[in-house]
C-alpha positions, 0 to 999 in steps of 0.5 A: 521485533515481534513477528506478525502471522500473515496467511494468504487465501483464494478464495476467488473463483480464478484457478490458482494452485495451491503450489501456486500460492505456496510459491507466492506466499515463498517470494513474499516471505523472502521480500520481507525477510531479505528487503523489506523487514531491515528496512522497515524493522518489521517481521512476519510469517507468510503462509498458503492457505487452502480455500476451506480452510479456517484462517487462524485468530492471531494471523492476518489473512490476504484474500484473494476475490472475484469482488470485494466486501467493503472495498480493496486495499486494508481494513480492521475486522469488528475485532480491530484485527488487520485484513487485505483484499485482492482483485483477482488480477493477472497481477495479484502477486504485486497487489498482494505484496503491496497490501502485504507491506503497508499492512506490516508498517501500519497496521491500524492506518494510522501512522503520520510523518509531518514534512513540507508540504509538496502541492506547489500552490500552497506555501511551504509550511509542514504536513502529516502524510500518511506512511503508506510505503507502497503507494507512492511507488505502486506502478512500479515491480521487482522480480523473486524467484520469478514472482513479482512483487511490488517496490515500496519507499524506505524511510528516507522517502520522508526525510526531506534533509536525507543522508548523502546516498539515501534510497528512496525507494527499494527499485531505485526509480525515485530520486529525491523524498516525497516524488510522487511521479505518475501512476503513484498517490499520496495523501496527506492531512494540512493542520491549516485546513484539517482537511484530506489532500493528495496527489492522485495517481494522475499528478493532480493535487486534489482535497477534500470538502470535508473535515478530517473525522478525528473519530474515524480509522485515518485510512477509511476517513482519507477515502470516504472523503478524497475524490475519485474519478468514477469507477476508479478506486485508489486501491484497484492497483492493476488498474493504476499498472496497467493505465501507465504500461499504456502510457509507454505504448 
């Protein structure tokens, strides 16, 4: 198992002390070592960097920013190395955890799982789900040493014939495979029409107008082609969590 090197760095105007950044990096390390790594078979070392420190060439950066360049979420730099940008919200630690976990499982954004289409309005046939382990349950969190981190789905989430006692997400909030409660989302390619489809955080099923670009990075192609509400960003997980909380107020 290859160990990835992740650095956490604050480039925003938000006042985050280095001790706090280090505390969060330690919580993320515990999450990987104790909770996530054994489930998904990944390994990583997470360290905090000061704002003026240079990111090592082999490290994948997660950067807290005021305004993202190129959009929130995971991207690839000009050398094909993954990086993530996190908005400087009050719950930035959850978003950092979200992006970290998805980066480790699918750094290049091209991991798919074949399973039946969940859209009740279409005939049942297999489609290809993009594996993004925090998206279906992104409104759920838990705490590690006082640091809030993101819930995540397990490999059983993508298995429609799970074994007895299967757990579909770490926090135990999901009851069945491919479940997408309001606030989460799931994206897939339907080979029947060659387009991206998605169950959105609002619980609505949408599909892209254009065909999949086989030469593009799947994550980027999905983001470019699937419609969103005006001013919304599917990677703005803080907004999704805030709206989810309002449903219960």
